[in-house]
DRENDO-1510 file (C-alpha; in Angstrom, 1 decimal, always signed):
<recs>
REC; n; res; u; v; w
REC; 1; MET; +116.1; +103.7; +102.1 .
REC; 2; LYS; +115.5; +107.1; +100.5 .
REC; 3; VAL; +114.0; +109.7; +103.0 .
REC; 4; ILE; +113.0; +113.3; +102.7 .
REC; 5; ILE; +113.0; +115.2; +105.9 .
REC; 6; CYS; +111.1; +118.5; +105.9 .
REC; 7; GLY; +112.3; +120.8; +108.6 .
REC; 8; ALA; +115.9; +121.3; +109.6 .
REC; 9; GLY; +115.2; +122.3; +113.2 .
REC; 10; GLN; +116.3; +120.3; +116.2 .
REC; 11; VAL; +114.1; +117.3; +115.5 .
REC; 12; GLY; +114.7; +117.2; +111.7 .
REC; 13; TRP; +118.5; +117.7; +112.3 .
REC; 14; GLN; +118.6; +114.8; +114.7 .
REC; 15; ILE; +116.7; +112.4; +112.5 .
REC; 16; ALA; +118.8; +113.4; +109.5 .
REC; 17; ARG; +122.0; +112.8; +111.5 .
REC; 18; GLN; +120.8; +109.5; +112.7 .
REC; 19; LEU; +119.6; +108.2; +109.3 .
REC; 20; ALA; +122.6; +109.6; +107.4 .
REC; 21; SER; +125.0; +107.8; +109.8 .
REC; 22; GLU; +123.3; +104.6; +108.9 .
REC; 23; LYS; +124.0; +105.1; +105.2 .
REC; 24; ASN; +120.5; +106.1; +104.2 .
REC; 25; ASP; +119.9; +108.5; +101.3 .
REC; 26; VAL; +118.6; +111.6; +103.1 .
REC; 27; THR; +117.5; +114.9; +101.7 .
REC; 28; VAL; +116.7; +117.8; +104.0 .
REC; 29; VAL; +114.2; +120.5; +103.0 .
REC; 30; ASP; +113.8; +123.8; +104.8 .
REC; 31; GLN; +112.8; +127.4; +103.8 .
REC; 32; ASN; +115.8; +128.7; +105.8 .
REC; 33; ALA; +118.8; +128.4; +103.5 .
REC; 34; ASP; +121.2; +128.8; +106.4 .
REC; 35; LEU; +119.8; +125.8; +108.2 .
REC; 36; VAL; +120.0; +123.7; +105.0 .
REC; 37; ARG; +123.6; +124.8; +104.4 .
REC; 38; GLN; +124.5; +123.9; +108.0 .
REC; 39; ALA; +123.0; +120.5; +107.6 .
REC; 40; THR; +124.7; +119.7; +104.3 .
REC; 41; GLU; +128.1; +120.9; +105.7 .
REC; 42; ALA; +127.9; +118.9; +108.9 .
REC; 43; LEU; +126.0; +115.8; +107.7 .
REC; 44; ASP; +126.2; +113.4; +104.8 .
REC; 45; VAL; +122.9; +114.6; +103.4 .
REC; 46; GLN; +121.6; +116.6; +100.4 .
REC; 47; GLY; +119.8; +119.9; +101.0 .
REC; 48; ILE; +117.0; +121.9; +99.2 .
REC; 49; ALA; +116.1; +125.4; +100.3 .
REC; 50; GLY; +112.4; +126.1; +99.8 .
REC; 51; PHE; +108.9; +125.5; +101.1 .
REC; 52; ALA; +108.4; +121.8; +101.9 .
REC; 53; SER; +104.8; +121.7; +100.7 .
REC; 54; TYR; +105.6; +123.0; +97.2 .
REC; 55; PRO; +105.4; +120.2; +94.7 .
REC; 56; ASP; +108.4; +121.5; +92.7 .
REC; 57; ILE; +110.5; +121.7; +95.8 .
REC; 58; LEU; +109.6; +118.1; +96.7 .
REC; 59; LYS; +110.4; +117.0; +93.2 .
REC; 60; ARG; +113.8; +118.5; +93.4 .
REC; 61; ALA; +114.3; +116.7; +96.7 .
REC; 62; GLY; +113.7; +113.3; +94.9 .
REC; 63; ALA; +110.0; +112.7; +95.8 .
REC; 64; ASP; +109.4; +110.7; +92.7 .
REC; 65; ASP; +111.2; +107.6; +94.1 .
REC; 66; ALA; +111.3; +108.4; +97.9 .
REC; 67; ASP; +110.4; +105.7; +100.4 .
REC; 68; MET; +109.4; +108.0; +103.2 .
REC; 69; ILE; +108.7; +111.6; +103.9 .
REC; 70; ILE; +109.0; +113.1; +107.5 .
REC; 71; ALA; +107.3; +116.4; +107.9 .
REC; 72; ALA; +108.7; +118.0; +111.0 .
REC; 73; THR; +108.6; +121.8; +110.3 .
REC; 74; TYR; +107.3; +124.2; +112.9 .
REC; 75; SER; +104.0; +124.6; +111.2 .
REC; 76; ASP; +101.2; +121.9; +111.5 .
REC; 77; GLU; +99.6; +123.2; +108.4 .
REC; 78; VAL; +102.7; +122.9; +106.3 .
REC; 79; ASN; +103.3; +119.4; +107.7 .
REC; 80; MET; +99.8; +118.3; +106.7 .
REC; 81; VAL; +99.9; +119.8; +103.3 .
REC; 82; THR; +103.3; +118.3; +102.7 .
REC; 83; CYS; +102.0; +114.8; +103.4 .
REC; 84; GLN; +98.9; +115.5; +101.2 .
REC; 85; VAL; +101.2; +116.5; +98.2 .
REC; 86; ALA; +103.5; +113.6; +98.9 .
REC; 87; HIS; +100.5; +111.3; +98.7 .
REC; 88; SER; +98.5; +112.8; +95.9 .
REC; 89; VAL; +101.3; +114.0; +93.6 .
REC; 90; PHE; +104.2; +111.6; +94.3 .
REC; 91; SER; +102.6; +108.5; +95.9 .
REC; 92; ILE; +105.3; +108.4; +98.6 .
REC; 93; PRO; +104.4; +105.2; +100.5 .
REC; 94; ARG; +105.2; +106.3; +104.0 .
REC; 95; LYS; +104.3; +109.7; +105.5 .
REC; 96; VAL; +105.1; +110.9; +109.0 .
REC; 97; ALA; +103.9; +114.3; +110.3 .
REC; 98; ARG; +104.6; +116.1; +113.5 .
REC; 99; LEU; +101.5; +117.9; +114.7 .
REC; 100; ARG; +101.0; +120.1; +117.8 .
REC; 101; ALA; +97.5; +121.6; +117.8 .
REC; 102; GLN; +95.1; +119.5; +119.9 .
REC; 103; SER; +92.2; +120.3; +117.5 .
REC; 104; TYR; +94.0; +118.6; +114.6 .
REC; 105; LEU; +95.0; +115.7; +116.8 .
REC; 106; ASP; +91.4; +115.1; +118.0 .
REC; 107; ALA; +90.3; +115.0; +114.3 .
REC; 108; ILE; +93.1; +112.7; +113.2 .
REC; 109; TYR; +92.8; +110.3; +116.1 .
REC; 110; ALA; +89.1; +110.1; +115.1 .
REC; 111; ASP; +90.4; +108.2; +112.1 .
REC; 112; LEU; +89.5; +110.8; +109.5 .
REC; 113; TYR; +92.9; +110.3; +107.9 .
REC; 114; ARG; +92.1; +106.6; +107.3 .
REC; 115; ARG; +89.6; +107.6; +104.7 .
REC; 116; ASP; +92.2; +109.6; +102.7 .
REC; 117; HIS; +90.9; +112.9; +104.0 .
REC; 118; LEU; +94.4; +113.4; +105.4 .
REC; 119; PRO; +96.9; +110.8; +104.2 .
REC; 120; ILE; +99.3; +110.7; +107.1 .
REC; 121; ASP; +100.5; +107.2; +108.1 .
REC; 122; VAL; +102.0; +108.2; +111.5 .
REC; 123; VAL; +101.2; +111.3; +113.6 .
REC; 124; ILE; +103.7; +112.4; +116.1 .
REC; 125; SER; +102.5; +114.7; +118.9 .
REC; 126; PRO; +105.5; +116.3; +120.8 .
REC; 127; GLU; +103.2; +117.4; +123.6 .
REC; 128; LYS; +101.7; +113.9; +124.0 .
REC; 129; GLU; +105.2; +112.3; +123.9 .
REC; 130; VAL; +106.5; +114.8; +126.5 .
REC; 131; ALA; +103.5; +114.3; +128.8 .
REC; 132; GLU; +104.1; +110.5; +128.7 .
REC; 133; ALA; +107.8; +111.0; +129.4 .
REC; 134; ALA; +106.9; +113.2; +132.4 .
REC; 135; LEU; +104.6; +110.5; +133.8 .
REC; 136; GLN; +107.4; +108.0; +133.4 .
REC; 137; ARG; +109.7; +110.2; +135.4 .
REC; 138; LEU; +107.2; +110.7; +138.2 .
REC; 139; ALA; +106.7; +106.9; +138.4 .
REC; 140; ALA; +110.5; +106.4; +139.0 .
REC; 141; PRO; +111.5; +109.4; +141.1 .
REC; 142; ALA; +115.0; +108.1; +141.8 .
REC; 143; ALA; +115.9; +107.9; +138.0 .
REC; 144; PHE; +116.7; +110.7; +135.7 .
REC; 145; ASP; +115.7; +108.6; +132.7 .
REC; 146; THR; +113.1; +105.9; +132.3 .
REC; 147; GLU; +111.2; +104.0; +129.6 .
REC; 148; SER; +109.0; +100.9; +129.5 .
REC; 149; PHE; +109.6; +97.9; +127.2 .
REC; 150; LEU; +108.2; +94.5; +126.5 .
REC; 151; ALA; +104.6; +95.5; +127.0 .
REC; 152; GLY; +105.5; +97.1; +130.3 .
REC; 153; GLY; +107.2; +94.0; +131.7 .
REC; 154; ALA; +110.6; +95.6; +131.7 .
REC; 155; LYS; +111.9; +99.1; +132.6 .
REC; 156; PHE; +114.9; +100.9; +131.3 .
REC; 157; LEU; +116.2; +103.4; +133.8 .
REC; 158; GLY; +119.1; +105.8; +134.2 .
REC; 159; ILE; +120.5; +106.7; +137.6 .
REC; 160; VAL; +123.5; +108.6; +139.0 .
REC; 161; ILE; +125.8; +106.6; +141.2 .
REC; 162; ASP; +126.3; +108.5; +144.5 .
REC; 163; ASP; +129.2; +108.3; +146.9 .
REC; 164; ASP; +127.2; +106.2; +149.3 .
REC; 165; CYS; +126.1; +103.6; +146.7 .
REC; 166; PRO; +126.8; +100.2; +148.4 .
REC; 167; VAL; +128.0; +98.6; +145.2 .
REC; 168; VAL; +130.6; +101.1; +144.0 .
REC; 169; ASN; +134.0; +99.6; +143.0 .
REC; 170; THR; +132.4; +96.2; +142.5 .
REC; 171; PRO; +132.8; +94.4; +139.2 .
REC; 172; LEU; +129.5; +93.9; +137.4 .
REC; 173; ARG; +130.2; +90.1; +137.2 .
REC; 174; GLN; +130.3; +90.0; +141.0 .
REC; 175; LEU; +127.0; +91.8; +141.2 .
REC; 176; THR; +125.4; +89.1; +139.2 .
REC; 177; ASP; +126.8; +86.5; +141.7 .
REC; 178; LEU; +125.7; +88.5; +144.8 .
REC; 179; PHE; +122.2; +89.1; +143.6 .
REC; 180; SER; +121.5; +86.0; +141.6 .
REC; 181; THR; +117.7; +86.3; +141.8 .
REC; 182; LEU; +117.6; +89.9; +140.7 .
REC; 183; ARG; +116.2; +90.3; +137.2 .
REC; 184; ALA; +118.2; +93.4; +136.3 .
REC; 185; MET; +121.2; +94.1; +134.1 .
REC; 186; VAL; +123.5; +97.1; +133.6 .
REC; 187; VAL; +123.8; +97.9; +129.9 .
REC; 188; GLY; +125.3; +101.4; +129.7 .
REC; 189; ILE; +127.6; +103.7; +131.7 .
REC; 190; ARG; +128.4; +107.3; +131.0 .
REC; 191; ARG; +131.7; +108.4; +132.6 .
REC; 192; ASP; +133.4; +111.7; +132.0 .
REC; 193; GLY; +130.8; +112.5; +129.3 .
REC; 194; VAL; +131.5; +109.3; +127.4 .
REC; 195; LEU; +128.8; +106.6; +127.1 .
REC; 196; PHE; +129.9; +103.0; +126.7 .
REC; 197; ALA; +128.5; +99.4; +127.0 .
REC; 198; PRO; +130.3; +97.8; +130.0 .
REC; 199; GLU; +132.0; +94.5; +130.1 .
REC; 200; ALA; +131.6; +92.0; +133.0 .
REC; 201; ASN; +134.8; +93.2; +134.7 .
REC; 202; ASP; +133.8; +96.9; +134.6 .
REC; 203; GLN; +133.0; +98.7; +137.9 .
REC; 204; LEU; +130.7; +101.5; +138.9 .
REC; 205; PHE; +132.2; +104.7; +140.4 .
REC; 206; PRO; +130.6; +107.7; +142.1 .
REC; 207; GLY; +129.4; +110.2; +139.5 .
REC; 208; ASP; +128.8; +107.6; +136.9 .
REC; 209; GLU; +125.5; +107.7; +135.0 .
REC; 210; CYS; +124.3; +104.1; +135.0 .
REC; 211; TYR; +121.6; +102.7; +132.6 .
REC; 212; PHE; +120.0; +99.3; +133.4 .
REC; 213; PHE; +117.1; +97.1; +132.5 .
REC; 214; SER; +115.0; +95.6; +135.2 .
REC; 215; HIS; +111.9; +93.4; +135.4 .
REC; 216; LYS; +109.0; +95.6; +136.4 .
REC; 217; ASP; +108.6; +93.7; +139.7 .
REC; 218; ASP; +112.3; +94.1; +140.6 .
REC; 219; VAL; +112.7; +97.9; +140.0 .
REC; 220; LYS; +112.4; +98.8; +143.6 .
REC; 221; ARG; +114.9; +96.2; +144.7 .
REC; 222; ALA; +117.3; +97.2; +142.0 .
REC; 223; LEU; +117.2; +100.8; +142.9 .
REC; 224; GLU; +117.8; +100.0; +146.6 .
REC; 225; ILE; +120.9; +97.9; +145.6 .
REC; 226; PHE; +122.2; +101.0; +143.9 .
REC; 227; GLY; +121.5; +103.1; +147.0 .
REC; 228; LYS; +118.3; +104.8; +145.8 .
REC; 229; ILE; +115.4; +105.2; +148.1 .
REC; 230; THR; +112.0; +105.0; +146.4 .
REC; 231; SER; +109.0; +106.8; +147.6 .
REC; 232; LYS; +105.4; +107.1; +146.4 .
REC; 233; GLN; +104.4; +110.3; +144.7 .
REC; 234; GLU; +101.1; +111.5; +146.3 .
REC; 235; ARG; +101.3; +115.2; +146.0 .
REC; 236; VAL; +102.6; +116.9; +142.8 .
REC; 237; VAL; +102.8; +120.6; +141.8 .
REC; 238; ILE; +102.8; +121.3; +138.0 .
REC; 239; ILE; +104.2; +124.6; +136.9 .
REC; 240; GLY; +102.9; +125.3; +133.4 .
REC; 241; GLY; +99.3; +124.8; +132.3 .
REC; 242; GLY; +99.9; +124.4; +128.6 .
REC; 243; ASN; +99.3; +121.3; +126.5 .
REC; 244; VAL; +101.9; +119.3; +128.4 .
REC; 245; GLY; +100.9; +120.3; +131.9 .
REC; 246; LEU; +97.2; +119.8; +131.0 .
REC; 247; ALA; +97.9; +116.3; +129.6 .
REC; 248; VAL; +99.9; +115.3; +132.7 .
REC; 249; ALA; +97.3; +116.6; +135.1 .
REC; 250; ASP; +94.5; +114.9; +133.2 .
REC; 251; ALA; +96.4; +111.6; +133.3 .
REC; 252; LEU; +97.1; +111.9; +137.0 .
REC; 253; GLU; +93.4; +112.5; +137.6 .
REC; 254; LYS; +92.5; +109.3; +135.8 .
REC; 255; ARG; +94.9; +107.1; +137.8 .
REC; 256; ALA; +93.4; +104.6; +140.2 .
REC; 257; ASP; +95.8; +105.6; +142.9 .
REC; 258; ARG; +94.9; +109.1; +144.1 .
REC; 259; ILE; +97.5; +111.7; +143.4 .
REC; 260; ARG; +96.8; +115.3; +144.5 .
REC; 261; ALA; +97.9; +117.8; +142.0 .
REC; 262; LYS; +98.1; +121.6; +141.9 .
REC; 263; MET; +98.9; +123.6; +138.9 .
REC; 264; ILE; +100.4; +127.1; +138.5 .
REC; 265; GLU; +99.9; +128.9; +135.3 .
REC; 266; ARG; +100.9; +132.5; +134.5 .
REC; 267; ASN; +98.6; +133.2; +131.6 .
REC; 268; ARG; +95.1; +133.8; +132.8 .
REC; 269; PRO; +93.2; +132.4; +129.7 .
REC; 270; CYS; +95.4; +129.3; +129.8 .
REC; 271; ALA; +94.8; +128.9; +133.5 .
REC; 272; GLU; +91.0; +129.3; +133.0 .
REC; 273; ARG; +91.1; +126.7; +130.3 .
REC; 274; ALA; +92.9; +124.3; +132.5 .
REC; 275; ALA; +90.5; +124.9; +135.4 .
REC; 276; ASP; +87.6; +124.2; +133.1 .
REC; 277; ALA; +89.1; +121.0; +131.8 .
REC; 278; LEU; +90.3; +119.5; +135.1 .
REC; 279; GLU; +88.1; +118.2; +137.9 .
REC; 280; ARG; +90.2; +117.6; +140.9 .
REC; 281; THR; +93.3; +119.6; +140.1 .
REC; 282; VAL; +93.6; +123.0; +141.9 .
REC; 283; VAL; +94.7; +125.6; +139.3 .
REC; 284; LEU; +96.4; +128.7; +140.6 .
REC; 285; HIS; +96.9; +131.8; +138.4 .
REC; 286; GLY; +100.3; +133.4; +138.9 .
REC; 287; ASP; +104.1; +133.1; +138.4 .
REC; 288; GLY; +105.7; +129.8; +139.2 .
REC; 289; LEU; +108.8; +131.7; +140.3 .
REC; 290; ASP; +106.8; +133.6; +143.0 .
REC; 291; LYS; +107.9; +132.3; +146.4 .
REC; 292; ALA; +104.6; +133.3; +148.0 .
REC; 293; LEU; +102.6; +131.4; +145.3 .
REC; 294; LEU; +104.7; +128.4; +145.7 .
REC; 295; LYS; +104.0; +128.5; +149.4 .
REC; 296; GLU; +100.3; +128.8; +148.7 .
REC; 297; ALA; +100.7; +125.6; +146.6 .
REC; 298; ASN; +102.2; +123.9; +149.6 .
REC; 299; ILE; +105.4; +123.2; +147.7 .
REC; 300; ASP; +107.2; +122.2; +150.9 .
REC; 301; ARG; +104.6; +119.3; +151.3 .
REC; 302; ALA; +104.7; +118.2; +147.7 .
REC; 303; ASP; +106.5; +115.0; +146.7 .
REC; 304; ALA; +107.5; +116.4; +143.3 .
REC; 305; VAL; +107.4; +119.5; +141.2 .
REC; 306; LEU; +107.1; +119.2; +137.4 .
REC; 307; CYS; +108.1; +122.4; +135.5 .
REC; 308; VAL; +106.8; +122.3; +132.0 .
REC; 309; THR; +106.4; +125.9; +130.8 .
REC; 310; ASP; +107.5; +126.8; +127.2 .
REC; 311; ASP; +110.6; +128.6; +128.6 .
REC; 312; ASP; +113.7; +126.5; +129.5 .
REC; 313; LYS; +115.1; +129.1; +131.9 .
REC; 314; THR; +111.8; +129.5; +133.7 .
REC; 315; ASN; +111.6; +125.7; +134.1 .
REC; 316; ILE; +115.1; +125.5; +135.5 .
REC; 317; LEU; +114.7; +128.5; +137.9 .
REC; 318; ALA; +111.3; +127.2; +139.1 .
REC; 319; ALA; +112.8; +123.8; +139.8 .
REC; 320; VAL; +115.6; +125.3; +141.8 .
REC; 321; ARG; +113.3; +127.5; +143.8 .
REC; 322; ALA; +110.9; +124.6; +144.5 .
REC; 323; LYS; +113.8; +122.6; +145.8 .
REC; 324; ALA; +115.0; +125.5; +147.9 .
REC; 325; ASN; +111.6; +125.7; +149.4 .
REC; 326; GLY; +111.5; +122.1; +150.5 .
REC; 327; CYS; +110.3; +120.0; +147.6 .
REC; 328; PRO; +112.4; +116.8; +147.5 .
REC; 329; MET; +112.1; +116.1; +143.8 .
REC; 330; ALA; +112.2; +118.4; +140.7 .
REC; 331; ILE; +111.7; +117.5; +137.1 .
REC; 332; CYS; +111.9; +120.1; +134.3 .
REC; 333; LEU; +111.4; +120.4; +130.6 .
REC; 334; VAL; +114.5; +121.5; +128.8 .
REC; 335; ASN; +114.5; +122.0; +125.0 .
REC; 336; ASP; +118.1; +123.4; +124.8 .
REC; 337; PRO; +120.5; +120.4; +125.0 .
REC; 338; THR; +123.4; +122.7; +126.0 .
REC; 339; LEU; +121.6; +123.3; +129.3 .
REC; 340; THR; +121.3; +119.7; +130.4 .
REC; 341; PRO; +124.8; +119.5; +131.9 .
REC; 342; LEU; +123.6; +122.1; +134.5 .
REC; 343; MET; +121.0; +119.8; +135.9 .
REC; 344; SER; +123.2; +117.9; +138.3 .
REC; 345; THR; +125.0; +121.1; +139.4 .
REC; 346; LEU; +121.7; +122.8; +140.2 .
REC; 347; ASN; +120.4; +119.7; +142.0 .
REC; 348; ILE; +117.6; +119.1; +139.5 .
REC; 349; ASP; +116.6; +115.4; +139.8 .
REC; 350; ALA; +115.5; +114.7; +136.2 .
REC; 351; TYR; +114.8; +116.5; +133.0 .
REC; 352; ILE; +112.8; +115.8; +129.8 .
REC; 353; ASN; +114.2; +116.6; +126.4 .
REC; 354; PRO; +111.3; +117.1; +123.9 .
REC; 355; ARG; +113.6; +116.6; +121.0 .
REC; 356; ALA; +114.8; +113.2; +122.3 .
REC; 357; THR; +111.2; +112.0; +123.0 .
REC; 358; THR; +110.0; +113.1; +119.6 .
REC; 359; VAL; +113.1; +111.6; +117.8 .
REC; 360; SER; +112.5; +108.3; +119.7 .
REC; 361; SER; +108.9; +108.3; +118.5 .
REC; 362; ILE; +109.8; +109.0; +114.9 .
REC; 363; LEU; +112.6; +106.4; +114.9 .
REC; 364; ARG; +110.1; +103.8; +116.2 .
REC; 365; HIS; +108.3; +104.1; +112.9 .
REC; 366; ILE; +111.4; +104.2; +110.7 .
REC; 367; ARG; +113.3; +101.2; +111.9 .
REC; 368; GLN; +113.0; +98.2; +109.6 .
REC; 369; GLY; +111.9; +94.7; +110.3 .
REC; 370; ARG; +110.0; +93.5; +113.4 .
REC; 371; VAL; +111.1; +96.5; +115.4 .
REC; 372; ARG; +108.5; +97.3; +118.0 .
REC; 373; GLY; +110.1; +100.1; +119.9 .
REC; 374; VAL; +113.0; +102.5; +119.8 .
REC; 375; TYR; +114.2; +104.9; +122.5 .
REC; 376; SER; +117.0; +107.4; +122.0 .
REC; 377; VAL; +119.5; +107.7; +124.9 .
REC; 378; GLY; +121.2; +110.9; +125.7 .
REC; 379; ASP; +122.1; +113.1; +122.7 .
REC; 380; ALA; +121.4; +110.3; +120.3 .
REC; 381; GLU; +124.5; +108.5; +121.7 .
REC; 382; ALA; +122.7; +105.2; +121.8 .
REC; 383; GLU; +119.4; +103.5; +121.2 .
REC; 384; VAL; +117.4; +100.9; +123.0 .
REC; 385; ILE; +115.7; +98.7; +120.4 .
REC; 386; GLU; +112.9; +96.3; +121.0 .
REC; 387; ALA; +112.5; +93.7; +118.2 .
REC; 388; GLN; +110.8; +90.4; +117.6 .
REC; 389; ILE; +113.1; +87.7; +116.3 .
REC; 390; MET; +112.2; +86.3; +112.9 .
REC; 391; SER; +113.1; +82.9; +111.5 .
REC; 392; THR; +115.4; +84.6; +109.0 .
REC; 393; SER; +117.4; +86.3; +111.8 .
REC; 394; ASN; +121.1; +85.4; +112.1 .
REC; 395; ILE; +120.7; +85.1; +115.9 .
REC; 396; ALA; +117.6; +82.9; +116.0 .
REC; 397; GLY; +118.3; +79.6; +117.7 .
REC; 398; LYS; +121.7; +80.7; +119.1 .
REC; 399; LYS; +122.9; +81.3; +122.6 .
REC; 400; ILE; +123.8; +84.9; +123.4 .
REC; 401; GLY; +127.4; +83.9; +124.1 .
REC; 402; GLU; +127.6; +82.5; +120.6 .
REC; 403; ILE; +126.5; +85.7; +118.9 .
REC; 404; ASP; +129.1; +88.1; +117.6 .
REC; 405; PHE; +127.5; +91.3; +118.8 .
REC; 406; PRO; +129.4; +94.6; +118.3 .
REC; 407; GLU; +131.3; +95.8; +121.3 .
REC; 408; GLY; +128.7; +98.5; +122.0 .
REC; 409; VAL; +125.7; +96.2; +122.0 .
REC; 410; LEU; +124.2; +94.4; +125.0 .
REC; 411; VAL; +120.9; +92.4; +125.3 .
REC; 412; GLY; +119.0; +93.9; +128.2 .
REC; 413; ALA; +115.9; +91.8; +128.6 .
REC; 414; ILE; +114.0; +89.1; +126.7 .
REC; 415; LEU; +110.3; +88.3; +126.5 .
REC; 416; GLN; +110.3; +84.5; +126.1 .
REC; 417; GLY; +107.2; +82.3; +126.5 .
REC; 418; GLY; +105.2; +85.2; +127.9 .
REC; 419; GLU; +107.8; +85.8; +130.6 .
REC; 420; VAL; +110.4; +88.6; +130.9 .
REC; 421; ILE; +113.8; +87.1; +131.8 .
REC; 422; ARG; +117.3; +88.4; +132.4 .
REC; 423; PRO; +119.6; +87.3; +129.7 .
REC; 424; THR; +122.8; +85.4; +130.3 .
REC; 425; SER; +125.5; +84.1; +128.0 .
REC; 426; GLN; +123.7; +80.7; +128.0 .
REC; 427; THR; +120.2; +82.1; +127.1 .
REC; 428; ARG; +119.1; +80.8; +123.7 .
REC; 429; ILE; +117.2; +83.3; +121.6 .
REC; 430; ASN; +114.3; +81.6; +119.7 .
REC; 431; GLU; +112.1; +82.6; +116.8 .
REC; 432; GLY; +109.2; +84.7; +118.2 .
REC; 433; ASP; +111.1; +86.0; +121.2 .
REC; 434; VAL; +111.1; +89.7; +121.8 .
REC; 435; ILE; +114.4; +91.2; +122.8 .
REC; 436; THR; +115.6; +94.6; +123.9 .
REC; 437; LEU; +119.1; +95.7; +122.8 .
REC; 438; PHE; +121.2; +98.6; +124.1 .
REC; 439; ALA; +123.3; +99.8; +121.1 .
REC; 440; LEU; +125.6; +102.7; +120.7 .
REC; 441; SER; +124.7; +104.7; +117.6 .
REC; 442; LYS; +127.7; +103.6; +115.6 .
REC; 443; ASP; +126.5; +100.0; +115.9 .
REC; 444; ILE; +122.8; +100.4; +114.9 .
REC; 445; ARG; +123.4; +99.3; +111.3 .
REC; 446; GLU; +125.2; +96.1; +112.3 .
REC; 447; VAL; +122.3; +95.4; +114.8 .
REC; 448; GLU; +119.8; +95.6; +112.0 .
REC; 449; GLN; +121.9; +93.2; +109.9 .
REC; 450; LEU; +122.1; +90.8; +112.8 .
REC; 451; LEU; +118.4; +90.8; +113.1 .
REC; 452; GLN; +118.1; +90.2; +109.4 .
REC; 453; VAL; +115.4; +92.9; +109.0 .
REC; 454; SER; +113.7; +93.4; +105.7 .
REC; 455; ILE; +114.0; +96.7; +103.8 .
REC; 456; ASP; +110.3; +96.3; +102.9 .
REC; 457; PHE; +108.9; +97.9; +106.1 .
REC; 458; PHE; +105.4; +98.5; +104.8 .
</recs>
């Protein structure tokens, strides 16, 4: 597949690295020549320095025969014009754009683009993706990472194994025997900074980061087995009233189960806008680092604090201060991946990486065949892939134990006959089943080959 990626920032870089590692023909375009040079030196990609929306620049990037263009520059306007030029001048079949401004999103989601007013096939909204990720974290307070699969029937969660976990030093095979009715399966372990897919005889140790799939009805029981206490989130303090904070507060207000939310926003116009848009959320104007203001927001009585300002350091410090003042759970937004190792040291329960959420969303629309969902794990170390089995697939009609999966690939859950089941070596995968696979990045290409996906993804 030939792909042009416009924008060599964090998102563009990550998408380029991922696609290049899978032997796709990738060209990166950015007006910053240094970023282009860094991409071409570090990755197996071609690079063009120039404005992504200029037809001559796109032509040099190979737009005449490109299969897809991904416009992920920092400018919404450049991204939209790039897709327009790609459509009108070069007839590129698939166009993906990252847009931030809510006004543009409102117009596009009103289906204007379907009438060729704005020829964008897929719109990615980072704020929308981050807001959804924040809501997922709030729904599973004991996990540092969580995502839904199989139409919500299965959950993918990441937890840290504590010293008092009752199942440490126990082989995973034995866990299956001990909890035979539990519809959950460990698919990944990160130990000493290295992520791997475990074998049946592997054990969990304190300090491990454990990733597992669970039937939605068994999540609470699975967390308790791993020593995690689950509690309902009824009071939430949101620090940051920008697009992300506003989207989270609005979603919380619309929930059937009542959640009391308070918001702290430093910028007065932004705080006034949030106060006008929200009905039940109390909006306080001030600094989220102000101890007195946190006390006024009853931070000591809150079940969770969500720090989603546009500054990483503010988010981290606000989360630490909230914990110090009695809040039991802190979630913060962190753009800089080099800061994420500090989370556990600072006792921050969970973090959201906008780059990872945006990359996951874009990959969902790039993957070939009957792929219905993709979630990027860690720093693109692995992916969780949800795919429907086609009759042409090499694994259709076979038992899982008979399939020669790569060492870094495990089946996490299967939707079979309308029911989500835990896979075993004797589970037969049939045409029409929907499966979730945990796969290390190096094994993605082989997974696609096993699924016998078609390169014609339109």
